[in-house]
N, C-alpha and C positions, 0 to 999 in steps of 0.2 A: 557484340551485344548490337543486333539493329543494322548489320551490313547493310549499305544497300547498292544496288545493282538492277540491271537491265533484264529484261526478258528476252529478246532477241531484237528485235528490228528498232530499228528510230529512223525520222523523214526523211527521204530522198527529196537532195534540190530539185525544184520545178524544173530548172536549167537544166539539169540532167535526165529525169525521165519524165513521162507525159502522165503527169498525178490525177488530173479528171480522167482521163481512160483508163487509169487503174484503179480509179475510185469506182468507177462504172462497170465492174466487172469480179466476178469473183477471181480468186488468187488463182492465177495461171499454173496448172498442174504439167503442161509440156512446156517449150522452149516459147517466151513473147520476146523474141527480139525489135518489136514494132515499138514496145512501150520506151526505146531509149531515143531522148534523143539526137545524142551524138553517136557517129560511127564511128565504123573503123577507118584507118589507124588511131582514132584517139579515145574512145572509151575508157581505154583501160586506165588510160591518164588521169582522163577525167573522173573515174571512178576511183583513182587512188585519191583526189583531191576532194573528193566528198567524203569519202570514209575519213582523210584526216578531221573535216570539220565534225563529223558526229563523233569523234574520240575526242574532238576538244571540248565540246559540249557536255559532254561526260565529265570530264574532267573538272570545265566550271562549273559544273553543278554540286561537285562533289562526291560522285559516286565512287564506291570501296572498287569496285569489279567493274570495267568495262569491256565492251563490247565491240564489233566493226560496224553495228547496227544494220546489218546485213545488205549494206549500201549496195552489192554487187549482183545482189538476187532479184529477181522479178517476184519470188515467192518464199517464204520461207524453207518449201520443200521441193522445187523442181529444182533447184540448181544439183539437188544432190542425186535426186533420183534420176534425171536424162543424162547423168553422166557417167550410168551403170550399164555392164555388156544386158543382154538379153532381152533389149527393149527394143520395140521398131517404133522409133518417132518420126518415120516420114509417115507412116502411115498409122497415126494414131489410135484409140480408142474409144470408148463412153466409158463414163461412171458416174452416179448420184453423187453430186454435193452434198455435203450434208444441209445442204436447205432443201434438198429435195430435187435441184436443178441437175440435169446430165449438163457433164462439161469436157471437154477432151482429155483424155490422159495417157501417159504412155501405156503402150500396149504389149504384156509381156509375149514374145515368141520362141524364149531359149531358157537356161539359167543365168539367173541373176547374181552376175559376180561384179566386183569393184574390180575395174581395170587400172586405177593410178589413185593414190591420193589427193580426194577432190577437194578439201580444203586448208591445207598445208602451207599452201603460199599466201594466203590470204590471212592465217593466223600470224605467221612470219609477221608481215605487213605489220599487220596490229600489235603486237610483241614491239615491233621496230621506234613505233609510234606512241607508247607511252610506256610510264615506269611504274602504273597500278597492276594489280592482280588482272587476270584476263579470261574473259570466256569464251568460248567458240560453240555454235548451235547447229546440231545433226536432226533432219527428221526421221523419228522413229520408224522402226520396221512394221510397225500392226498398222500406222497412218499410209505408208507408202502404199503397202497392201490396199488399203480401200482405196485406196487415188491410183488405180490401175486397171485396165480390164488384163485378165489372166486367162490366156489362151494357152497357156502351156501346162502348167502345175496341174498335177488330182485334185488339189486343195487351194484353199486359202493360206490352211496352216504352213502347207509346203513353202508356199509361196514366202509365206512369211519368215520364215526360218532362214530361209537364203538372203532374204533382204536385211537378216539380223547379222546373218556372218560377215555381208559387206559392212553393215554398222559398225560390227565391233574392230575390223581391220583400220575402220576411219579412226574411231576413237582411240585406238591404241596409238595410230600414228600422230594424234592430235597432242595426244601427251607427251609423247616423246619431242614434239616439235617445242614442247613450254606452256601448255595450256592449265592454267589455273581451275579453271571449272570447267565440263564439257555438257550440255544441254540436250537432251533429246527431246523432240517435241512430238507430244502424241494425243493433238488435240481430238482425235476420231477415235478414243480411247471411250469418252464421255457420250459422244454421237451416235456411237454402236454399243451399250455396253454388253448386250447379248455375247456376240462373237468376239469382243474382248475378253469376256471371261472366259471362251472356249480356249481361245493361244495367244490373247495378246498380254498376260504375264510369260506363260513359256517365252516370246519372241523378245519382249523386253531383255528378260533374265542371260536370253543367248545374245544379245546384243554386248550384257555388259562382263559375259562370262571372260574371267582375266582381266579385267580390270581395276588399277590399283588406285588412281586420282579421282577427286571427288568430283561425281556426278550428279546430274539433276534431270527428273523427269518433270517436263510440263505439259499440263493437262487443265483445258479451259472450256468455255462453252462459244469460242468462236471470235473473232474479229468483230467488236460493239460498231464499226462503223457500215457492217454488210448482214451480222445477224443481230438484230434489234431484242428479239425476246429472251430474256434471261431465268431459267427455272428456280425452284427456290432452295436446291440440292443439288449436288453431282450425282449422277446415275452410277459414276465409278468413279471410287477414290479408295475405300477402305482395303478393295484388294491390291492396293501397290506397296501397304506395307511387308509383302510376299516380295516384292520386287529390291535387284540388290543395291539400287539407286543409295545415296548418301541425302539426298535435297528431293522434295515435291513441289513444285512450282501449281498454286491456285489463284483463281482469282474473290476477291471480297469487295474490291470497292462498290463496281456496278451492280455486283445480282445482291449486296446485304447478307450475305453466305449466312447461315447459321454455324458457326466457328466448333460448336460442338465436336462435328464430324472429325477434326483434327486428331482430337483425341485416340482414333485409331492409328492415326500412323506416328504411337508413342518412340518410336526407334528413328523417325527422320526429321531433319532440320527441315522449317516449312519457311518457301520462299513465299509469303504476304503478300497477294497483289492489293494493293491500296491505293491505286490512283483510277479513277472511271473514266477507260477510254471513248466512251462514247457519246462523251463532249467535249469542247473545245475550251472551257471556262477551266481556271487552274482553281484548285482545292485550296482550301484556307491550312496551314499547318495544323490548325485545331482540329477540322477534318477528318486528316489522315490521323493524328496520331487517334481521334476516336473509334478511327477503324481498327487500327492498333491493340487498342484495348479491350476490343471485343475477342481478337485471338487471345490474349492474357489471360483472360478465364479460363482456359484450355489447355496453354502450351506455355512452358516456362520461359523469359527473355530469352536467354541464351540460345534457346533454336530457332530464333524469327531472323529473317534477312526480311527489307521491305526491298518492293521493287512495284512494277506497274502490273497489270491485269494480268495484259499481254502486249503482242508486239505494239509498236507506236506511231509504226510505218504510214496510218491514215491520217494523224495529227498534224496540225500546223509543227513547224518548227519550234517557234516561240512558246505555244502551248505546250510542246512536249518538252520543255527547257524547264518553263516554270512549275510545271507539275513534277518534273526530278529536282528542282532546286528545294522546294515547299517540303518533298518527301526526305529529303536531307536533314532540313532545319527539323523537321519532325522527329527525325531519329534520334539528332543531338538532345535533343530536349526531352525525350524519351529516357535516353543514359543517362541524364543527371537525375531525373523524378525519380528511377529506380537504383 
């Protein structure tokens, strides 16, 4: 009950990546090697060291399920999306970010195919450095379709289904390599619900076809450091009841979400976002417990896991650790009370 985990990213050290530059632009969709402070041939070793620190912080905070913090990635999606066949990275396209601003994106020029396992080596490194359950994240097919310029497929749906096939291969390899949970990030389902209703669930289910391990779908309102306005509720959430995933990750910490909507996901476990990432302030244990209690009015406690609202990459390391630690304390107190 109330197992604690992270959504995906953990703050990257200032000595590894230019955090100021990172914070002043939208998450890159193409490669952004200029963000790294350390070049080849030492970059991989530096990323290894930073990843060990992220794992250690999660363990010290008391998380039950840890990730690699996405330390090796410039964004949650570009690491995987730029590793696929069928995209021209040298001549990128443009697409509107969820804020409405144009950004450079992969340009689809041929069939989307996965050339090789993308995250398995990173997962193996994670498992070699912790004895706790581990989680690995992959961008979802709908979101990658929205973050690309389609110059090849007759429709976005066709592109999304090929992205889904590539994700399916990756997820299967991650479970074969020992992942306990694999999370698919689909924030654009919230940002573009009309298109998501057309083919988003179909693409997600294709990505999860034949997968036996525990899977989670993360859907959110965007990084709080970049997207400041929060709607009162999700524009695309009950639809996830029709997906083959086991968990749905949502945010309630900053948005004060009316948790009654969770009744529509009565066959899913809820990864409940209870940490507000719009501020560096570390919430009190009592504040976190109150956010959990809002959900308990609509969801049985044994279906709830606790997590931050979204990825923590834009927080300071001290703030991220403090928030996670208080979340773990809140979870322990709630278990005792219930």
